[in-house]
Every structure is written in C-alpha cells, then in structure tokens.
C-alpha positions as CSV (number, residue, x, y, z in Angstrom):
1,M,-62.1,8.1,32.6
2,A,-62.0,5.4,30.4
3,S,-63.4,2.0,32.0
4,R,-65.1,-0.1,29.1
5,S,-64.4,-3.6,28.6
6,T,-62.5,-5.7,26.7
7,S,-63.9,-9.3,27.0
8,H,-66.6,-9.2,24.3
9,A,-63.9,-8.9,21.4
10,L,-65.2,-12.4,21.8
11,A,-68.1,-11.8,19.8
12,V,-66.6,-9.6,17.2
13,G,-66.2,-13.4,15.0
14,A,-63.9,-16.1,15.2
15,V,-60.4,-15.1,15.5
16,C,-57.7,-16.8,13.8
17,L,-54.7,-17.0,15.8
18,A,-51.7,-18.8,15.4
19,L,-48.6,-18.1,17.7
20,V,-46.6,-19.8,15.4
21,S,-44.0,-16.5,15.7
22,L,-45.8,-13.7,17.6
23,T,-44.5,-10.3,17.1
24,G,-45.0,-7.0,17.6
25,C,-42.7,-4.3,15.9
26,G,-38.9,-5.1,14.9
27,P,-36.3,-5.7,12.3
28,D,-38.0,-8.9,11.0
29,G,-40.7,-6.8,9.2
30,G,-43.0,-6.4,11.8
31,E,-42.8,-2.8,12.0
32,R,-46.3,-0.3,13.7
33,P,-47.7,-0.3,11.0
34,S,-49.4,3.4,10.3
35,S,-52.5,3.8,7.3
36,K,-49.0,3.5,5.3
37,G,-46.7,1.2,6.8
38,R,-46.0,-2.4,6.5
39,Q,-48.6,-4.8,7.5
40,P,-47.4,-6.8,11.0
41,S,-45.8,-9.5,11.6
42,A,-46.5,-13.2,13.4
43,P,-45.8,-14.0,16.7
44,A,-42.8,-15.8,18.8
45,E,-43.4,-18.6,21.5
46,S,-45.3,-18.0,23.9
47,R,-44.4,-17.5,27.9
48,A,-46.6,-17.6,30.5
49,P,-48.1,-14.9,32.2
50,G,-46.6,-13.1,35.6
51,Q,-48.5,-14.2,39.2
52,G,-50.9,-11.6,40.3
53,K,-51.7,-10.7,43.9
54,G,-55.5,-9.4,43.0
55,S,-57.4,-7.0,41.3
56,K,-60.4,-5.1,41.1
57,D,-60.9,-5.4,37.1
58,P,-63.3,-7.9,35.4
59,D,-60.4,-8.1,32.4
60,D,-57.5,-8.6,34.6
61,L,-57.4,-12.1,34.2
62,N,-54.3,-12.9,36.4
63,G,-54.5,-10.0,38.8
64,D,-51.3,-8.0,38.0
65,G,-53.2,-5.1,37.4
66,H,-53.3,-4.6,34.0
67,R,-56.0,-5.4,31.6
68,D,-55.9,-8.6,29.1
69,L,-57.6,-8.9,25.9
70,V,-59.7,-12.3,25.7
71,L,-60.3,-13.7,22.1
72,P,-62.0,-16.7,20.1
73,A,-59.0,-18.3,19.3
74,P,-60.2,-21.3,16.6
75,A,-58.2,-24.9,17.0
76,R,-56.1,-26.5,13.7
77,R,-59.1,-27.8,12.1
78,D,-59.8,-31.0,9.8
79,P,-60.3,-28.7,5.8
80,A,-62.9,-31.6,5.2
81,K,-64.9,-30.3,8.0
82,V,-66.9,-27.1,7.7
83,G,-67.9,-24.8,10.5
84,R,-65.3,-23.5,14.0
85,D,-63.6,-25.3,16.7
86,E,-63.0,-22.5,19.1
87,R,-61.2,-22.1,22.1
88,I,-60.4,-19.1,23.8
89,A,-57.0,-16.8,23.9
90,V,-56.1,-14.4,26.1
91,V,-53.4,-11.6,25.1
92,Y,-52.2,-10.4,28.9
93,G,-51.7,-6.8,29.4
94,S,-48.4,-5.2,31.1
95,A,-46.7,-1.5,31.5
96,K,-46.0,-1.1,28.5
97,G,-49.5,-2.4,26.7
98,L,-50.7,-5.9,25.4
99,D,-47.7,-8.3,25.0
100,P,-48.9,-10.9,22.4
101,E,-45.6,-13.0,23.4
102,T,-47.9,-13.6,27.0
103,R,-50.8,-15.8,26.4
104,T,-52.8,-18.7,27.4
105,V,-55.2,-20.2,25.4
106,H,-58.0,-22.7,26.8
107,G,-60.5,-25.4,25.4
108,R,-63.2,-27.0,27.0
109,R,-61.3,-29.2,29.2
110,A,-59.0,-26.5,30.7
111,L,-62.0,-24.7,31.3
112,G,-63.2,-27.6,33.1
113,L,-67.0,-27.8,31.4
114,P,-68.6,-30.7,30.9
115,A,-68.7,-32.7,28.2
116,V,-71.8,-32.7,26.1
117,A,-73.0,-32.8,22.5
118,D,-72.5,-29.6,20.9
119,T,-74.6,-28.7,17.9
120,T,-72.1,-26.1,16.4
121,P,-70.7,-27.8,12.5
122,G,-67.3,-29.3,12.8
123,A,-67.0,-28.8,16.4
124,G,-64.9,-31.1,18.2
125,P,-64.8,-32.4,21.6
126,D,-62.4,-29.3,23.0
127,H,-64.3,-26.8,21.6
128,V,-65.9,-23.5,23.7
129,P,-68.7,-21.8,22.4
130,T,-66.9,-18.2,22.5
131,D,-70.0,-15.9,22.0
132,D,-71.4,-16.9,25.5
133,V,-68.3,-16.5,27.4
134,V,-67.7,-13.4,29.6
135,T,-65.5,-12.4,32.4
136,A,-66.4,-11.3,36.5
137,D,-64.8,-11.6,39.5
138,L,-67.8,-13.6,41.2
139,D,-66.4,-14.7,44.3
140,G,-64.6,-11.4,44.8
141,D,-60.7,-12.7,45.5
142,G,-59.6,-10.2,43.2
143,F,-59.1,-12.7,39.9
144,S,-61.4,-12.7,37.4
145,D,-63.3,-16.2,36.7
146,V,-64.8,-17.1,33.2
147,V,-67.8,-17.7,33.1
148,T,-69.1,-20.2,30.0
149,T,-72.6,-20.6,29.3
150,V,-73.0,-24.4,28.3
151,E,-75.7,-25.8,25.9
152,G,-76.7,-29.4,27.6
153,E,-79.3,-31.9,27.2
154,M,-83.1,-31.2,25.8
155,A,-85.6,-30.5,28.2
156,E,-89.0,-28.7,28.5
157,D,-91.2,-26.4,31.0
158,G,-94.4,-25.7,30.1
159,N,-95.0,-25.5,26.0
160,I,-91.5,-25.0,25.5
161,S,-88.7,-27.4,24.3
162,A,-84.9,-26.8,24.2
163,A,-82.0,-27.5,25.2
164,R,-80.8,-26.8,28.9
165,T,-78.5,-23.7,28.8
166,V,-76.5,-23.5,32.2
167,P,-73.5,-20.8,33.2
168,H,-70.6,-22.6,34.5
169,I,-67.6,-20.8,36.2
170,T,-64.2,-21.7,35.5
171,W,-62.4,-20.3,38.8
172,G,-59.3,-17.3,38.3
173,G,-56.2,-17.2,40.1
174,P,-52.8,-15.8,40.2
175,G,-52.2,-17.1,36.6
176,G,-55.1,-16.8,34.9
177,P,-58.7,-19.6,34.2
178,R,-57.4,-22.2,36.4
179,K,-56.9,-25.8,34.9
180,G,-57.6,-28.8,35.8
181,A,-60.6,-28.8,38.0
182,G,-64.5,-28.7,37.2
183,A,-66.1,-25.4,36.3
184,T,-69.0,-24.8,38.5
185,P,-72.4,-24.3,37.5
186,V,-74.2,-21.4,38.6
187,R,-77.6,-21.8,40.4
188,L,-80.3,-20.7,39.0
189,P,-83.8,-19.7,40.4
190,E,-86.3,-22.4,40.4
191,G,-88.3,-20.4,37.9
192,A,-85.5,-20.2,35.7
193,S,-83.8,-23.7,36.1
194,K,-85.4,-26.3,34.0
195,L,-84.6,-24.3,30.8
196,G,-81.6,-22.4,31.9
197,V,-81.0,-18.7,30.6
198,T,-79.2,-16.9,27.6
199,S,-77.3,-14.0,26.4
200,V,-75.5,-13.6,30.0
201,V,-73.8,-10.6,30.6
202,R,-71.6,-9.1,33.5
203,G,-72.7,-6.4,36.0
204,D,-72.4,-4.8,39.0
205,F,-76.3,-3.8,39.0
206,D,-76.4,-2.7,42.8
207,G,-73.2,-1.0,42.9
208,D,-72.4,-2.7,45.6
209,G,-68.7,-3.6,44.5
210,H,-69.5,-6.9,43.8
211,H,-69.9,-8.5,40.3
212,D,-73.4,-10.0,38.9
213,L,-74.5,-11.9,36.0
214,A,-77.8,-11.2,34.1
215,G,-79.8,-13.5,31.2
216,L,-82.9,-14.3,29.9
217,A,-84.8,-17.2,31.4
218,Q,-85.5,-19.6,28.0
219,N,-89.3,-20.1,29.3
220,Q,-89.8,-16.8,28.5
221,S,-90.5,-16.0,32.2
222,S,-88.2,-13.0,33.5
223,A,-84.4,-11.6,32.7
224,V,-82.8,-13.0,35.6
225,V,-80.9,-11.0,37.3
226,L,-78.1,-12.9,40.2
227,Y,-76.5,-11.0,42.4
228,G,-72.9,-11.4,43.9
229,P,-70.5,-12.4,45.3
230,F,-71.4,-16.0,44.5
231,T,-69.6,-18.7,46.6
232,R,-67.2,-22.0,45.3
233,S,-71.0,-23.7,45.0
234,G,-71.8,-21.7,42.2
235,E,-75.1,-19.9,44.2
236,P,-75.8,-15.8,44.3
237,K,-76.5,-13.8,47.2
238,R,-79.5,-13.3,45.6
239,T,-81.5,-13.9,42.4
240,D,-84.0,-11.5,41.1
241,T,-86.6,-12.2,38.0
242,S,-89.3,-9.0,38.4
243,L,-87.5,-7.6,34.5
244,P,-89.9,-8.7,32.0
245,W,-88.5,-11.0,29.8
246,T,-87.8,-9.9,26.4
247,D,-87.3,-11.3,22.9
248,G,-83.6,-10.1,22.2
249,D,-80.2,-9.8,23.6
250,L,-78.7,-8.1,26.9
251,A,-75.6,-5.3,26.9
252,A,-74.2,-4.0,30.7
253,D,-72.4,-1.0,31.6
254,A,-69.2,-1.8,31.8
255,I,-68.0,-2.3,35.4
256,D,-65.1,0.3,36.5
257,P,-61.9,-1.4,36.4
258,T,-60.7,0.5,39.7
259,G,-63.1,-1.2,41.7
260,K,-64.9,2.1,42.0
261,A,-68.7,0.9,43.5
262,R,-70.7,2.2,40.9
263,A,-74.1,0.8,39.6
264,T,-74.0,-0.4,35.8
265,S,-77.4,-0.1,33.8
266,L,-78.8,-2.7,31.4
267,L,-80.1,-2.7,28.2
268,V,-82.4,-5.1,26.4
269,H,-82.1,-5.0,22.7
270,A,-85.0,-6.6,20.7
271,I,-84.7,-9.0,18.1
272,S,-83.6,-8.2,15.0
273,D,-84.1,-9.3,11.2
274,G,-81.2,-7.0,9.7
275,E,-83.7,-3.8,10.0
276,Q,-82.6,-1.7,13.3
277,S,-85.3,-3.0,16.4
278,G,-85.8,-1.5,19.2
279,N,-84.1,-0.8,23.1
280,T,-85.3,-1.0,26.7
281,L,-82.7,0.4,29.0
282,H,-83.4,-0.6,32.9
283,P,-81.3,2.2,35.1
284,A,-79.6,0.9,38.0
285,R,-79.8,1.5,41.4
286,R,-77.2,1.9,43.7
287,G,-78.0,-0.3,47.1
288,T,-81.4,-2.0,45.6
289,G,-80.5,-3.3,41.8
290,L,-81.6,-2.9,38.4
291,S,-85.4,-1.0,38.2
292,A,-88.1,-3.4,36.3
293,E,-89.2,-0.3,35.1
294,G,-87.4,0.1,31.7
295,R,-87.3,3.4,29.7
296,K,-87.7,3.1,25.7
297,L,-85.4,4.3,23.6
298,R,-84.8,4.5,19.9
299,A,-84.3,1.8,17.0
300,G,-80.7,0.8,16.6
301,N,-78.4,-1.9,16.7
302,A,-75.3,-0.7,17.6
303,H,-75.0,1.2,21.1
304,A,-72.2,1.6,24.0
305,F,-72.3,2.9,27.6
306,G,-69.9,6.0,28.3
307,D,-69.6,9.3,29.8
308,F,-69.8,10.6,26.6
309,D,-70.5,14.6,27.6
310,G,-67.7,14.3,30.5
311,D,-70.1,15.2,33.8
312,G,-69.0,12.1,35.7
313,Q,-72.3,10.1,34.6
314,R,-72.7,7.3,32.8
315,D,-74.4,7.7,29.1
316,V,-75.9,5.0,26.5
317,A,-75.4,5.9,22.8
318,I,-77.6,4.1,20.6
319,G,-77.7,4.1,16.5
320,D,-78.1,2.6,13.2
321,D,-75.2,0.3,12.5
322,G,-75.9,-0.4,8.5
323,S,-77.7,-3.4,8.7
324,R,-80.8,-3.7,6.5
325,N,-83.4,-6.3,6.0
326,D,-83.1,-7.5,2.5
327,E,-86.7,-8.4,2.1
328,P,-89.0,-5.9,-0.4
329,G,-90.1,-2.9,1.1
330,N,-87.8,-3.2,4.2
331,E,-84.7,-1.5,2.4
332,T,-84.5,1.6,4.5
333,E,-85.0,3.1,7.8
334,P,-87.1,5.9,8.6
335,P,-85.6,9.5,8.5
336,D,-84.9,9.5,12.7
337,V,-83.1,5.9,12.8
338,S,-81.4,6.3,9.0
339,G,-77.3,7.1,9.6
340,S,-77.9,8.5,13.3
341,L,-77.1,8.1,16.3
342,T,-78.4,9.5,20.3
343,V,-76.7,10.1,23.4
344,Y,-79.4,9.6,26.1
345,P,-77.7,11.7,29.3
346,G,-77.1,10.0,32.7
347,S,-78.4,13.0,34.6
348,G,-81.7,12.3,33.0
349,G,-81.9,15.5,30.0
350,A,-82.7,15.6,26.5
351,P,-81.3,13.4,24.3
352,V,-79.2,14.6,22.0
353,G,-78.8,13.5,18.4
354,H,-75.9,13.3,15.9
355,R,-74.9,12.3,12.2
356,S,-73.4,8.9,11.6
357,P,-69.9,9.5,10.1
358,V,-70.3,9.0,6.5
359,A,-67.5,6.8,4.7
360,S,-65.8,7.6,0.9
361,E,-67.2,4.6,-0.4
362,E,-70.5,3.9,1.2
363,P,-72.1,0.6,-0.1
364,E,-76.0,1.6,-1.0
365,G,-75.4,4.8,0.4
366,Y,-75.9,3.3,4.3
367,E,-72.8,5.0,6.5
368,A,-72.0,2.6,9.4
369,A,-70.6,-0.5,8.6
370,G,-71.3,-2.6,12.7
371,G,-71.8,-1.8,15.8
372,Y,-70.2,1.0,18.5
373,T,-67.1,1.3,21.1
374,A,-66.8,3.6,23.6
375,A,-63.1,5.4,24.2
376,D,-61.6,7.9,25.4
377,P,-58.1,7.6,23.7
378,D,-56.9,11.0,25.1
379,G,-57.9,10.3,28.7
380,D,-59.4,13.9,29.0
381,G,-62.7,11.9,31.0
382,R,-65.1,12.0,28.1
383,D,-65.5,9.6,26.0
384,G,-65.8,9.8,22.5
385,I,-67.5,6.7,20.3
386,L,-66.0,4.5,18.3
387,V,-68.2,4.1,14.9
388,A,-67.3,1.6,12.3
389,T,-67.4,2.5,8.8
390,Y,-67.2,1.0,5.7
391,A,-63.8,3.6,5.1
392,G,-62.8,2.0,9.0
393,A,-63.3,3.6,12.2
394,T,-64.8,6.9,13.1
395,L,-63.9,8.6,16.7
396,V,-67.3,10.3,17.1
397,D,-66.3,13.3,20.4
398,G,-69.2,15.6,20.2
399,D,-69.0,17.8,17.1
400,R,-65.5,16.3,16.1
401,R,-65.0,13.1,13.4
402,T,-61.6,11.7,13.8
403,P,-60.6,8.6,11.3
404,V,-58.9,6.0,12.2
405,L,-57.3,4.5,9.9
406,R,-55.4,1.0,9.6
407,K,-55.4,-1.1,6.6
408,G,-55.1,-4.8,5.5
409,P,-52.5,-6.0,2.7
410,A,-53.0,-5.1,-1.0
411,K,-52.7,-9.4,-1.7
412,A,-53.9,-12.1,0.5
413,D,-54.3,-15.7,-0.2
414,G,-52.8,-15.5,-3.8
415,R,-55.3,-12.7,-4.8
416,K,-55.5,-8.7,-4.9
417,V,-57.9,-6.9,-2.2
418,R,-59.7,-4.3,-3.3
419,A,-59.3,-0.9,-1.9
420,K,-62.3,-0.9,-0.2
421,D,-62.0,-3.9,1.7
422,R,-58.8,-3.4,3.2
423,P,-59.9,-0.6,5.8
424,A,-59.4,-2.7,9.3
425,R,-62.4,-2.5,11.9
426,P,-62.8,-1.1,15.5
427,V,-63.3,-4.1,17.9
428,G,-62.7,-2.5,21.4
429,A,-60.5,-0.1,23.4
430,A,-58.7,-0.4,26.9
431,D,-56.1,0.6,28.8
432,F,-53.9,-1.8,28.5
433,D,-50.7,0.1,29.9
434,G,-52.5,1.8,33.1
435,D,-51.4,5.2,31.3
436,G,-54.8,7.1,31.6
437,K,-55.8,6.9,27.9
438,D,-57.5,4.0,26.0
439,E,-55.5,2.1,23.5
440,L,-57.9,1.1,20.1
441,V,-57.9,-2.0,18.8
442,L,-58.8,-2.7,15.4
443,N,-58.2,-6.1,13.1
444,W,-58.7,-7.1,9.3
445,G,-59.0,-10.4,8.0
446,S,-59.1,-11.4,4.3
447,G,-62.6,-13.2,2.4
448,V,-64.9,-10.2,4.7
449,S,-65.7,-6.7,4.6
450,T,-66.2,-6.4,8.1
451,G,-64.4,-9.0,10.5
452,P,-61.8,-12.0,10.4
453,Y,-63.4,-15.1,10.0
454,G,-61.8,-18.2,8.3
455,Q,-58.4,-19.9,8.6
456,Q,-56.1,-17.2,6.7
457,P,-53.4,-14.3,9.2
458,T,-55.6,-12.2,11.3
459,H,-54.0,-8.9,11.5
460,W,-54.5,-7.1,14.7
461,W,-53.4,-3.3,15.6
462,I,-53.6,-2.1,19.4
463,T,-53.5,1.8,18.4
464,D,-51.6,4.2,20.2
465,G,-54.4,6.9,20.1
466,T,-56.0,8.3,16.9
467,G,-52.4,8.9,15.2
468,S,-50.8,6.7,12.9
469,R,-48.5,5.2,16.0
470,D,-49.5,1.6,17.7
471,K,-48.6,0.2,21.1
472,S,-48.7,-3.2,19.4
473,S,-49.5,-5.0,16.2
474,F,-49.2,-8.7,15.1
475,T,-51.0,-11.5,12.9
476,T,-52.6,-14.6,13.8
477,T,-53.7,-17.6,12.2
478,E,-54.0,-20.2,14.8
479,F,-53.7,-20.1,18.5
480,V,-52.1,-23.0,20.2
481,N,-50.8,-24.0,22.9
482,D,-46.8,-24.3,22.6
C-alpha cells in the first residue's frame, strides 16, 4: 500500500508560487491538462484550512485526515538582488484531493525561528532554509510539527570550526503550524551539541509509533538519532550516537501514514562530486532502533524506499540518476552502474537488477535525469519506481514501463521552448484524496530542463494515475499571504 512521504518536495528546487489566482480546472482556460491539453491556470485567493481532530500522518499538517503538500515558496524579491528568499508553502488535501485554493505560507517569523544572519545570497530577514525542513509529530499530539535546521553563530569543536546548526520545532495544531510563538530548539546529546547536526531526516527508527529524527554530527563524531516522543522543551526520549559518521546525506524510509507502527530504515548516501557514489543501509529493528552495522549497497545517486515486490516488506531501490563528473576521464560510470537500478528486497533476498528507462532524446547517451519516487497509482499494494527521464517520467513496475507525460508551454518568457525542454518532471507521489491510490506530482518551470527555478511561473500537475487525466493542476509564480 502507498505510504511515501511528500514533505521532501521541498528539496525539489525553488518553487515559484504566486497565488494571485489559483484554480484547478475551469472555463477560464485552466482545463485539466494532458500530454496534448492546454496549460494549467493560476490559482484564486487562498482560504484557511479546516480544523482537524488529529492524525497519525506526518504529512497531514492540519490533522484533518488528508495528506498535504509542502513546497518551497520564494517571496517577492528585489530584481537587483541575487539568490532566493524563500518561505514554505502548504497546499492542503481534501476528500477530492489537493485543493490549491486552500493554502498557507510560513516565513521565518511565522515559524518562530530565531533571527540569525543567513548566508544565502539575496536572503531577507524572513528567509527559511527550505532544503532543511521536515515535518513530523514529535510530541505525539496528532498534529504534525515543522522542524527547521537553523544555522547560527560560528563555533568550534576540536579542530573543526563551523556555523552551529540546530533543528528548531514549530509545534503544530488543528490549523497547521502555530504562529506567534517561538520555535523550540532540539536538545542534542552533549557529544554533538557544540556544532549541531546537518542532513536532518524524520522516521520511526524503532517502530514504536513515535516519530524520530536523525542527523549527522558536524564535529564528525557520529550520526545522531533522536527517538521520540519529544517534550515541549525539545528533549527526545532517548538518543543514540552509535552509528558512524559519513561525509554525505541521509535518507529515511517513509513513516506509514495510517499510523501503523513500522520501523523505518536509514540510508547514508556518500558525498558525490557528480559521479554515482556509494550507499550504506542501516536496517531498522523494531523495539531497539537502527543497527550501527551498515550494509554496503551499490553506487547510485537515485534512491527510494517502498514495497516493490508486493510482499508486504519494505525494499530499497538504488540507481543511476544520470549525473556525471565533468572532469577528464570521469564522464562514464562502470557497466554495473551506468543506466541501471537495483532493488534490495526487505526479505533479505538477492538484489534484483533492472535497466533504467531509455528516454527518446538522451543528452550524451544518459538514460536517467533525476531521482526516484516510490508510487502505487493503481492501489494494488505493490509500489512502482517513478523515474525522471529527459522525456519526462516513467513508472517502472516490475517489467512494465509506463511513460507519464505532461508538457510545459511551447512559449515562455517571450521565447519558444525547445521540444526536448518541455516535459514535466516527477517530484513526488502520495494519496491526497484517501482512495487508496497514489497521485503523481509533476512540475515544469522555464529556464532549466529539470526543475522550477527562477521567478517565472511553475506549472503543476497532480495526476489521476498514470493516464492523461489529472486530479488538479495549477500554475504559480509567487506565494504570498493573501
């Protein structure tokens, strides 16, 4: 059954959301798009979300029983400035799916984050580092909290000097993240407290039903696992620093949105300089937590957790995302890595290899063009792997390959858009309307071929399965409080 997270749509890229007029489909030119249809239209004025009674789903921010979508939202910006000044935006779900007219936007002040100097070029005093935001119900009250890793003053620990980074909790409530109160800094174990942690992810690493956090200690001493529930003073129930430190990033399996207790494993992806780099899996053990002894997996920058063989156990897929190091002699990857993906069964069985989908137009012969998303659009309990390609997206489900095509406009910013730059990219998947089937989230923005950067409109499609129909679609430029 589908159970993936959408909160890290935040990491997709700078999403330019303007809710000056957000609509889904309608007679004003905003019809539901298909591969041949007209483009999504801009949304109408926003309305506040309903008051929920509580939920076990970390992606249900107002606790009404429907998953929500969290997006980065650049604020109005001085054209003379360089860089991004972002907020986070929440588009709320409903029985009919995502409702782009029901939304909120949250900057640093609204989230109660401390006013510290931000090193992001062009960032203003209300900037939120959206790449470092996750959602989780840390105190177990049924309402998801927003966790933002905040960069503070420079500090030293041994021979390492860095800006201290500490996760801060904005507590949730029936209407979403609570405004007007200061965020609570997470209490870190003494061994990691001087410099803090980076690459913070959420999970349920001991399978007790309480949401946990994990990060990498900046002093390079270890990974840090913080087990919930957390007190309102930011103190976890217990901490674990037995996992080794690795120079890289963390990725965690999804928490089951139904609230079913399920231990979520942790993947450590080694630092990459464009080449496909290594991965280490720390299996989760129900009742005890993550195993400090990691399992070495293949090289690959794309990864996703899911039940890809339908046996009810969680698997992990690793593969080639198409990126390459541009240094001389390093343009290719080994044959067992290039253009392939591997599924490691949760049952402990032998890894299963697959070839990556082949795009119709492949720059320099590369097959993939981005990351993976686990998705179950037919609701059969078996996840497929949604792969970004240069031709758009392809759902890999066993031996089946199903293209999912949406296209941006033929003309943008007063210029013609090349045909190969028009396909939309997959950025997530979730069951927003509660029908047991995942909707796929795709977007397109002008100026780049793989994501929505800049100040021009971003086009969004929330698909109805893998066909040409959509549950909703809209365009955005800036997201403002209206």
